Structure formats: C-alpha cells, structure tokens
C-alpha positions in Angstrom: -3.3 33.7 -10.5 -3.1 30.1 -8.3 -3.1 26.9 -9.6 -6.0 24.6 -9.2 -5.3 22.2 -7.3 -7.1 18.3 -7.2 -7.5 16.2 -4.5 -6.8 12.6 -4.9 -7.3 9.1 -2.9 -4.5 6.8 -2.9 -4.7 3.5 -1.8 -1.8 1.1 -2.7 2.4 2.2 -3.9 1.5 6.1 -2.9 0.7 4.7 0.3 3.4 5.4 3.4 6.2 2.8 3.0 5.6 1.7 -0.3 7.4 2.4 -3.6 5.7 5.5 -4.8 5.4 7.2 -2.2 8.3 9.7 -2.6 6.2 11.2 -5.6 4.2 12.7 -2.8 7.0 14.8 -1.4 5.3 17.8 -2.6 1.4 17.6 -2.3 -0.2 18.8 0.6 -1.4 15.3 2.7 -5.1 15.7 4.2 -4.7 12.2 6.3 -6.7 9.0 6.1 -9.6 8.2 4.1 -11.7 5.2 2.5 -14.3 5.1 -0.3 -18.1 4.3 0.3 -18.5 0.5 0.0 -19.0 -0.3 -4.0 -15.4 -1.3 -5.1 -13.1 -3.9 -5.4 -9.6 -3.7 -4.4 -7.3 -6.3 -6.0 -3.4 -7.9 -5.2 -2.3 -7.5 -9.2 1.4 -8.9 -7.9 3.6 -5.6 -6.5 0.3 -3.0 -7.1 -3.2 -3.6 -6.3 -5.9 -2.2 -8.4 -9.7 -0.6 -7.7 -12.4 -1.9 -9.4 -15.9 0.1 -9.5 -19.0 -1.7 -8.9 -18.5 -3.4 -5.1 -19.0 -3.6 -2.1 -15.5 -3.7 -0.6 -14.7 0.0 1.0 -10.9 0.9 -0.1 -8.7 2.2 2.6 -6.7 4.9 1.5 -5.3 8.2 1.8 -6.5 12.1 0.7 -3.9 14.4 -0.7 -4.5 17.8 -3.1 -2.2 18.2 -5.6 -1.6 20.6 -8.1 -1.4 20.1 -11.9 2.1 18.6 -12.5 2.2 16.5 -9.7 -0.9 14.5 -11.2 0.3 14.5 -14.7 3.6 12.9 -13.0 0.6 10.5 -11.1 -1.1 9.7 -14.7 1.9 8.7 -15.6 2.9 6.3 -12.8 -0.5 5.0 -12.7 -0.3 4.2 -16.5 -3.6 6.8 -17.2 -5.0 6.6 -19.1 -3.8 3.2 -21.4 -4.1 0.7 -18.0 -6.1 1.8 -15.4 -8.2 5.6 -15.7 -8.3 8.7 -13.3 -11.6 8.6 -12.6 -13.9 10.7 -9.6 -14.6 7.8 -6.3 -16.9 8.4 -4.0 -15.3 8.1 0.1 -17.5 7.3 2.7 -18.3 11.1 4.4 -19.6 12.0 0.3 -17.2 14.0 -1.1 -15.6 12.9 -4.0 -11.7 12.2 -5.1 -10.1 11.4 -7.9 -8.3 7.7 -8.1 -6.9 5.5 -10.6 -9.1 2.4 -11.2 -9.4 -0.3 -13.5 -11.3 1.0 -16.2 -15.0 -1.6 -16.7 -14.8 -4.8 -18.9 -10.6 -5.2 -17.3 -10.2 -8.3 -16.2 -9.4 -9.4 -13.0 -9.4 -13.3 -12.9 -6.3 -15.1 -11.2 -6.0 -11.6 -8.7 -6.6 -12.3 -5.5 -9.4 -10.1 -4.0 -8.7 -7.9 -0.9 -11.6 -8.5 1.2 -10.5 -5.6 3.8 -10.0 -3.0 1.3 -6.2 -2.6 2.8 -3.3 -3.1 0.4 -0.9 -2.3 3.4 -2.4 -5.2 5.3 -2.2 -8.0 2.2 0.5 -9.6 3.6 1.8 -12.3 6.7 2.6 -9.4 9.2 6.8 -9.5 10.2 7.8 -9.7 13.7 9.5 -6.8 14.5 12.8 -6.3 13.6 14.1 -5.6 17.0 12.6 -9.1 18.1 16.0 -11.2 19.1 15.4 -14.9 18.1 16.2 -17.0 21.4 19.5 -18.1 22.2 19.7 -22.3 21.0 20.1 -24.4 23.9 22.9 -26.9 24.6 21.6 -30.5 23.6 24.3 -32.3 25.7 27.0 -32.2 28.6 30.0 -32.5 25.7 27.9 -29.1 23.9 27.8 -27.1 26.7 31.3 -27.7 27.5 32.4 -27.2 23.9 30.7 -23.7 23.9 32.5 -22.9 27.4 35.6 -23.7 25.6 35.0 -21.6 22.8 33.7 -18.4 25.0 36.9 -18.7 27.2 39.0 -18.4 24.1 37.8 -15.8 22.6 37.6 -14.1 25.9 
C-alpha cells in the first residue's frame, strides 16, 4: 500500500540555489506558488521566517513529499521547537504545509521582506561572465611601460 504524500510549500532555504534545496531531491516538484496575502516574511539572517497574520503574499514552490522526507524537513526546520509546520492558504485556494514562526514569537530587529520573495532579498550581483573594463593608462610613461612588458612576455 502506498504511503500518503504531503503537499508542502517552501519559501526560503529549500528553494533552488539555497542551502537545503538538495534535501528535496526525492520530492515531486509541482512548481512555483504563492500564499494568499495574509502572511509576512522576515529575514532572520541566513534564513527567512514566515509569520501568519499579515498582508503579504509569500512566494515559493510546491512539492509533494513522503513521510520520511517530511520528517527530515521537520528536523531541518526545527519543528516543533523553532518553526512550526502548519497549513497555509495558497493564492489559488489550496492549502499546503509550511514552516512558520509560532504566534507570539518576536520578530523585532528582523527585516521585513515586503516583496515576499526570499531570493530577491539581496542586492543582485552582476553576471559572472561580465568582464571588468581594462584599466586605462594615464600617461605616456605608463603606456611605454605597458608596451615594454607586453614585448618582454611575447
């Protein structure tokens, strides 16, 4: 008999490119999703935390996971001590399990992510294939020195 799967919503360190995404290697990826606009997302440093009772739609991804993977994710997220796994309402009306800060847990000092998008919280980096401009010589003496070095290495 097949074990029941659970629909989960991830919004932070389990997203592609983040530190715990590899934990979802055996999960069924269902694609991008967002919550209904009744939550808040906070930057707690190296990970985010979603809080119920807000006005923000939190963006993330949906997965189907089995019981063993759900238990692993509970451990990663610190359930039930730090974050609590609970049903969240998605923008399409479905519900999924997600890990949120328990009611009453303080968020003072944490930066609110008003876009609801953990992956866009940082300043974007320039593409890695963008070459830096070559330095310009500032004098004839510098030009002559560069020419001499080029000839010596040719």
